[in-house]
Kinemage of the C-alpha trace (Angstrom):
@kinemage 1
@onewidth
@group {chain A} dominant
@subgroup {mainchain}
@vectorlist {calphas} color= white
{ca met a 1} P 41.765 -41.473 -43.975
{ca arg a 2} L 39.306 -44.777 -43.040
{ca trp a 3} L 35.896 -44.385 -42.411
{ca gly a 4} L 36.471 -45.605 -38.827
{ca ser a 5} L 39.165 -42.776 -37.942
{ca arg a 6} L 36.885 -40.061 -39.200
{ca leu a 7} L 34.182 -41.418 -37.003
{ca ser a 8} L 36.673 -41.401 -33.869
{ca ala a 9} L 37.977 -37.785 -34.949
{ca gly a 10} L 34.287 -36.486 -34.939
{ca ala a 11} L 33.511 -38.500 -31.772
{ca ala a 12} L 36.195 -36.343 -30.181
{ca asp a 13} L 34.592 -33.391 -30.797
{ca val a 14} L 31.139 -34.195 -29.295
{ca ala a 15} L 30.801 -33.307 -25.774
{ca pro a 16} L 28.675 -36.154 -23.453
{ca leu a 17} L 25.134 -35.125 -22.716
{ca leu a 18} L 25.352 -35.671 -18.742
{ca pro a 19} L 28.607 -33.983 -16.807
{ca ala a 20} L 30.508 -36.671 -14.940
{ca ala a 21} L 29.267 -35.331 -11.663
{ca phe a 22} L 25.750 -36.045 -12.702
{ca arg a 23} L 25.747 -39.293 -14.285
{ca arg a 24} L 25.509 -40.916 -10.800
{ca ile a 25} L 22.442 -39.014 -9.901
{ca ala a 26} L 21.112 -39.497 -13.134
{ca ala a 27} L 21.601 -43.255 -12.860
{ca gly a 28} L 19.691 -43.132 -9.423
{ca leu a 29} L 16.668 -41.125 -11.071
{ca ala a 30} L 16.160 -43.594 -13.484
{ca val a 31} L 16.157 -46.576 -11.433
{ca gly a 32} L 14.078 -44.790 -8.965
{ca ser a 33} L 11.564 -43.995 -11.608
{ca ala a 34} L 11.510 -47.583 -13.076
{ca ala a 35} L 10.809 -48.821 -9.392
{ca val a 36} L 7.944 -46.471 -9.336
{ca val a 37} L 6.436 -47.896 -12.561
{ca val a 38} L 6.858 -51.426 -11.567
{ca phe a 39} L 5.388 -50.624 -7.959
{ca leu a 40} L 2.234 -49.066 -9.073
{ca gly a 41} L 1.762 -51.325 -12.126
{ca leu a 42} L 2.099 -54.240 -9.566
{ca trp a 43} L -0.339 -52.182 -7.052
{ca tyr a 44} L -2.946 -51.637 -9.384
{ca his a 45} L -3.053 -54.706 -11.977
{ca gly a 46} L -6.149 -55.271 -13.442
{ca gln a 47} L -8.034 -52.925 -11.235
{ca pro a 48} L -11.206 -50.839 -12.609
{ca his a 49} L -11.255 -48.023 -10.236
{ca gly a 50} L -8.797 -45.743 -8.378
{ca gly a 51} L -6.848 -46.519 -5.145
{ca trp a 52} L -6.578 -44.404 -1.988
{ca leu a 53} L -4.558 -41.754 -3.338
{ca asp a 54} L -6.620 -41.171 -6.421
{ca thr a 55} L -9.541 -41.090 -4.038
{ca ala a 56} L -7.826 -38.524 -1.837
{ca leu a 57} L -6.661 -36.287 -4.665
{ca asp a 58} L -8.588 -36.553 -7.843
{ca pro a 59} L -11.991 -35.113 -6.455
{ca arg a 60} L -9.927 -32.106 -5.181
{ca ile a 61} L -7.894 -31.473 -8.396
{ca gln a 62} L -11.193 -31.743 -10.471
{ca ser a 63} L -13.201 -29.439 -8.301
{ca ser a 64} L -10.407 -26.791 -8.237
{ca leu a 65} L -10.113 -26.453 -11.928
{ca ser a 66} L -13.658 -26.769 -13.118
{ca arg a 67} L -13.680 -23.425 -14.112
{ca leu a 68} L -10.873 -23.890 -16.542
{ca his a 69} L -12.100 -26.183 -18.600
{ca arg a 70} L -11.134 -24.679 -22.019
{ca thr a 71} L -7.432 -23.999 -20.638
{ca leu a 72} L -7.418 -27.750 -19.563
{ca gly a 73} L -8.686 -28.723 -23.091
{ca val a 74} L -5.690 -26.693 -24.720
{ca leu a 75} L -3.358 -28.562 -22.310
{ca ala a 76} L -4.504 -31.864 -23.109
{ca ala a 77} L -4.021 -31.528 -26.773
{ca ala a 78} L -0.336 -30.341 -26.169
{ca gly a 79} L 0.140 -33.953 -25.140
{ca thr a 80} L -1.285 -35.683 -28.243
{ca leu a 81} L 1.009 -37.167 -30.804
{ca gly a 82} L 0.886 -34.256 -33.342
{ca pro a 83} L 2.136 -31.463 -31.087
{ca val a 84} L 4.678 -33.656 -29.421
{ca ala a 85} L 6.159 -34.987 -32.549
{ca leu a 86} L 6.507 -30.932 -33.999
{ca met a 87} L 7.788 -30.275 -30.796
{ca asp a 88} L 10.764 -33.291 -30.675
{ca gly a 89} L 11.117 -32.105 -34.381
{ca ala a 90} L 11.904 -28.671 -33.357
{ca leu a 91} L 14.480 -29.471 -30.508
{ca ala a 92} L 16.130 -32.062 -32.923
{ca ala a 93} L 16.738 -29.632 -35.424
{ca ala a 94} L 18.147 -27.159 -33.171
{ca cys a 95} L 20.647 -29.841 -32.066
{ca leu a 96} L 21.635 -30.969 -35.684
{ca ala a 97} L 21.987 -27.192 -36.313
{ca ala a 98} L 24.236 -26.863 -33.032
{ca arg a 99} L 26.244 -30.015 -34.418
{ca arg a 100} L 25.076 -31.904 -31.226
{ca trp a 101} L 24.537 -35.085 -32.672
{ca asn a 102} L 24.298 -37.074 -29.667
{ca gly a 103} L 21.385 -34.565 -28.404
{ca ala a 104} L 19.460 -35.221 -31.827
{ca val a 105} L 19.503 -39.112 -31.421
{ca leu a 106} L 18.311 -38.729 -27.783
{ca ile a 107} L 15.301 -36.727 -28.560
{ca leu a 108} L 14.531 -38.784 -31.883
{ca val a 109} L 14.943 -42.002 -29.976
{ca ala a 110} L 13.942 -41.651 -26.436
{ca gly a 111} L 10.683 -39.933 -26.830
{ca pro a 112} L 9.277 -42.264 -29.369
{ca val a 113} L 10.610 -45.681 -27.157
{ca ala a 114} L 8.854 -43.862 -24.134
{ca ile a 115} L 5.768 -43.501 -25.718
{ca val a 116} L 5.926 -47.446 -27.396
{ca leu a 117} L 6.499 -48.527 -24.316
{ca ala a 118} L 3.818 -46.831 -22.530
{ca glu a 119} L 0.974 -47.336 -24.705
{ca tyr a 120} L 1.652 -50.755 -26.443
{ca val a 121} L 3.647 -52.530 -23.486
{ca leu a 122} L 2.720 -51.251 -20.195
{ca lys a 123} L -0.911 -50.284 -20.666
{ca pro a 124} L -1.832 -54.007 -21.970
{ca val a 125} L 0.287 -55.802 -19.084
{ca val a 126} L -0.924 -53.847 -16.396
{ca gly a 127} L -4.614 -53.688 -17.468
{ca arg a 128} L -5.857 -50.863 -15.646
{ca thr a 129} L -9.097 -49.364 -16.624
{ca asp a 130} L -11.172 -46.333 -16.258
{ca gly a 131} L -14.796 -46.644 -18.260
{ca gly a 132} L -13.338 -49.375 -19.972
{ca asn a 133} L -10.202 -47.430 -21.459
{ca leu a 134} L -6.612 -48.752 -20.538
{ca thr a 135} L -5.278 -45.914 -18.408
{ca tyr a 136} L -1.872 -46.879 -16.898
{ca pro a 137} L 0.303 -44.992 -17.554
{ca ser a 138} L -0.718 -41.968 -19.074
{ca gly a 139} L 0.297 -41.493 -22.350
{ca his a 140} L 0.355 -37.810 -22.225
{ca ser a 141} L 2.316 -37.668 -19.005
{ca thr a 142} L 4.762 -40.026 -20.760
{ca ala a 143} L 5.471 -38.065 -23.999
{ca leu a 144} L 5.402 -34.470 -21.970
{ca phe a 145} L 7.708 -35.844 -19.240
{ca ala a 146} L 10.083 -37.408 -21.965
{ca leu a 147} L 10.453 -34.065 -23.496
{ca ala a 148} L 11.050 -32.273 -20.407
{ca val a 149} L 13.552 -34.281 -19.085
{ca thr a 150} L 15.477 -34.312 -22.631
{ca val a 151} L 15.301 -30.436 -22.500
{ca val a 152} L 16.687 -30.786 -18.904
{ca val a 153} L 19.720 -33.293 -20.276
{ca leu a 154} L 20.418 -30.888 -22.956
{ca leu a 155} L 20.812 -27.765 -20.819
{ca ala a 156} L 23.012 -29.627 -18.030
{ca ala a 157} L 26.058 -29.413 -19.945
{ca pro a 158} L 25.194 -27.222 -23.359
{ca pro a 159} L 28.561 -26.729 -25.573
{ca arg a 160} L 30.607 -23.951 -25.339
{ca gly a 161} L 28.628 -22.488 -22.509
{ca arg a 162} L 26.110 -20.669 -24.812
{ca trp a 163} L 23.484 -20.589 -21.809
{ca pro a 164} L 23.933 -18.571 -18.762
{ca ala a 165} L 23.376 -20.622 -15.402
{ca thr a 166} L 20.340 -18.409 -14.498
{ca ala a 167} L 18.755 -18.989 -17.848
{ca arg a 168} L 19.590 -22.635 -18.408
{ca val a 169} L 17.946 -23.241 -14.851
{ca leu a 170} L 14.765 -21.310 -15.823
{ca ala a 171} L 14.295 -22.985 -19.017
{ca met a 172} L 14.599 -26.464 -17.389
{ca leu a 173} L 11.625 -25.437 -14.663
{ca ala a 174} L 9.774 -24.259 -17.419
{ca ala a 175} L 10.074 -27.468 -19.260
{ca leu a 176} L 9.050 -29.492 -16.090
{ca leu a 177} L 6.253 -27.140 -15.124
{ca ala a 178} L 4.656 -27.547 -18.827
{ca ala a 179} L 4.881 -31.161 -18.302
{ca thr a 180} L 3.224 -31.291 -15.154
{ca ala a 181} L 0.239 -28.788 -16.454
{ca val a 182} L -0.553 -31.146 -18.877
{ca ala a 183} L -0.239 -34.471 -16.250
{ca val a 184} L -2.821 -32.485 -13.871
{ca ala a 185} L -5.066 -31.335 -16.881
{ca met a 186} L -5.514 -35.059 -17.696
{ca val a 187} L -6.648 -35.637 -14.145
{ca ala a 188} L -8.967 -32.397 -13.663
{ca leu a 189} L -10.527 -33.965 -17.076
{ca asp a 190} L -11.183 -37.532 -15.472
{ca ala a 191} L -9.102 -38.898 -18.366
{ca his a 192} L -6.908 -40.449 -15.842
{ca tyr a 193} L -6.098 -41.103 -12.277
{ca ile a 194} L -3.467 -39.207 -10.574
{ca thr a 195} L -1.460 -42.300 -10.349
{ca asp a 196} L -1.751 -42.778 -14.012
{ca ala a 197} L -0.087 -39.226 -14.339
{ca ile a 198} L 2.598 -39.929 -11.884
{ca ala a 199} L 3.747 -43.443 -13.842
{ca gly a 200} L 3.788 -41.591 -16.930
{ca ala a 201} L 6.207 -38.930 -15.551
{ca ala a 202} L 8.191 -42.034 -14.476
{ca thr a 203} L 8.464 -43.922 -17.455
{ca gly a 204} L 9.433 -40.598 -19.435
{ca thr a 205} L 11.913 -39.894 -16.919
{ca ala a 206} L 13.504 -43.339 -16.782
{ca val a 207} L 13.545 -43.995 -20.386
{ca val a 208} L 15.154 -40.548 -21.317
{ca leu a 209} L 17.799 -40.757 -18.560
{ca thr a 210} L 18.586 -44.551 -19.328
{ca gly a 211} L 19.153 -43.293 -23.036
{ca ala a 212} L 21.526 -40.241 -22.231
{ca leu a 213} L 23.582 -42.638 -19.939
{ca ile a 214} L 23.815 -45.308 -22.667
{ca leu a 215} L 24.760 -42.750 -25.528
{ca asp a 216} L 27.308 -41.259 -22.971
{ca arg a 217} L 28.810 -44.482 -22.333
{ca leu a 218} L 29.272 -45.413 -26.163
{ca leu a 219} L 30.886 -41.869 -26.623
{ca thr a 220} L 33.089 -42.498 -23.974
{ca his a 221} L 34.064 -45.807 -25.408
{ca arg a 222} L 34.511 -43.978 -29.068
{ca gln a 223} L 36.743 -41.333 -27.995
{ca arg a 224} L 39.565 -43.301 -26.093
{ca pro a 225} L 41.528 -44.728 -29.531
{ca ala a 226} L 40.727 -40.727 -30.704
{ca ala a 227} L 42.422 -39.637 -27.823
{ca arg a 228} L 45.413 -42.263 -27.669
{ca gln a 229} L 45.290 -41.157 -31.774
{ca ala a 230} L 45.938 -37.428 -31.240
{ca gln a 231} L 48.701 -38.046 -28.571
{ca leu a 232} L 51.042 -39.918 -31.145
{ca pro a 233} L 53.677 -38.165 -32.913
{ca ala a 234} L 52.340 -36.917 -36.428
{ca gly a 235} L 52.722 -39.609 -38.988
{ca gln a 236} L 53.331 -42.414 -36.248
{ca pro a 237} L 50.337 -45.199 -36.990
{ca ala a 238} L 48.690 -45.925 -33.700
{ca gln a 239} L 49.683 -49.414 -32.147
{ca thr a 240} L 46.798 -52.111 -31.590
{ca pro a 241} L 46.864 -53.842 -28.412
{ca ala a 242} L 48.553 -56.962 -28.069
{ca gly a 243} L 46.148 -59.786 -27.826
{ca pro a 244} L 46.388 -63.209 -25.974
{ca pro a 245} L 48.897 -65.323 -26.809
{ca asp a 246} L 48.302 -68.345 -29.166
{ca arg a 247} L 48.372 -71.616 -27.354
{ca ser a 248} L 47.910 -73.305 -30.295
{ca gln a 249} L 51.554 -72.540 -30.834
{ca ser a 250} L 52.614 -72.772 -27.174
{ca his a 251} L 52.234 -76.641 -26.979
{ca gln a 252} L 53.996 -77.551 -30.325
{ca pro a 253} L 57.350 -79.494 -29.697
{ca gln a 254} L 60.335 -77.144 -29.966
{ca pro a 255} L 63.320 -78.451 -31.748
{ca ala a 256} L 66.245 -79.481 -29.453
{ca gln a 257} L 68.881 -77.267 -28.936
{ca pro a 258} L 72.517 -78.416 -29.185
{ca lys a 259} L 74.178 -78.073 -26.384
{ca pro a 260} L 77.337 -76.006 -26.418
{ca thr a 261} L 80.579 -77.925 -26.328
{ca his a 262} L 83.780 -76.344 -24.789
{ca pro a 263} L 87.193 -77.707 -26.407
{ca gln a 264} L 89.171 -79.789 -23.250
{ca pro a 265} L 92.384 -78.476 -22.708
{ca ala a 266} L 94.975 -80.831 -24.074
{ca gln a 267} L 96.508 -83.101 -21.343
{ca pro a 268} L 100.319 -82.901 -21.372
{ca pro a 269} L 101.937 -86.515 -22.152
{ca gln a 270} L 103.033 -88.877 -19.154
{ca pro a 271} L 106.430 -89.827 -18.864
{ca ala a 272} L 107.025 -93.469 -19.392
{ca gln a 273} L 107.427 -95.608 -16.546
{ca pro a 274} L 110.835 -97.827 -16.445
{ca lys a 275} L 110.183 -101.020 -16.598
{ca pro a 276} L 111.519 -102.979 -13.512
{ca ala a 277} L 114.745 -105.090 -14.203
{ca pro a 278} L 114.266 -108.459 -14.410
{ca ala a 279} L 115.129 -110.456 -11.022
{ca ala a 280} L 118.434 -112.448 -10.689
{ca pro a 281} L 118.263 -115.981 -11.098
{ca arg a 282} L 118.316 -117.834 -8.000
{ca pro a 283} L 121.122 -120.339 -7.037
{ca pro a 284} L 120.459 -123.882 -7.215
{ca ala a 285} L 120.104 -124.954 -4.006
{ca gly a 286} L 123.053 -127.388 -2.427
């Protein structure tokens, strides 16, 4: 068996990350999240202060959570690179143990891409600052929401129905609430504006959902030849699709075909016409 056929056979056993009914919703959420990031980035580009939403919400969040300083510190520490990498690694190992290869790829690719996008692309481009530090979008919020949305994607359609529906919904809500708690903690500690946290949540959501849709698209493309191969009788090779006609040969002159000749029926001999008798000599004139 060739290596390509092994890949096709293995792809046929992998379930998509998103159910077909949820893919349009996921695409809409990805586009909407990206639009939020772009809109807020343009609105607060180069500003060293908060906007009207930050002015309205940030003081209230800070005053209401001022007594939970230690808890806020723990939540903020959970959004740093080390704990996030450990959680990503544990989730990827669980996917590998369950032979859910596309889930492991999503975890190991989407999370780092979201963090790099937030820290090394959006922050320098937008240039929003707080006390001289780049703040838009929040890296903590980006990392935790990327992880939380990944959990939601993995639990949307687990293979072989290992999780009951109620348990899956509760796990999804717990992941999203934990990410929200970290984002709010960064605002309460006056490390970010609330709009920074919103943009971070949107960045992580957009990257993960886009990655899940791309992986499902690639998986569907890989499964089509495997499904056609499975429908063929045993021992019969798959037929390769016919390619476009070779136009270089279509313009070559074709040899002239001889015209078919049909034998002509023999004509019956024509009877000989009798020669006319010679005219009698005229008598001399008298």
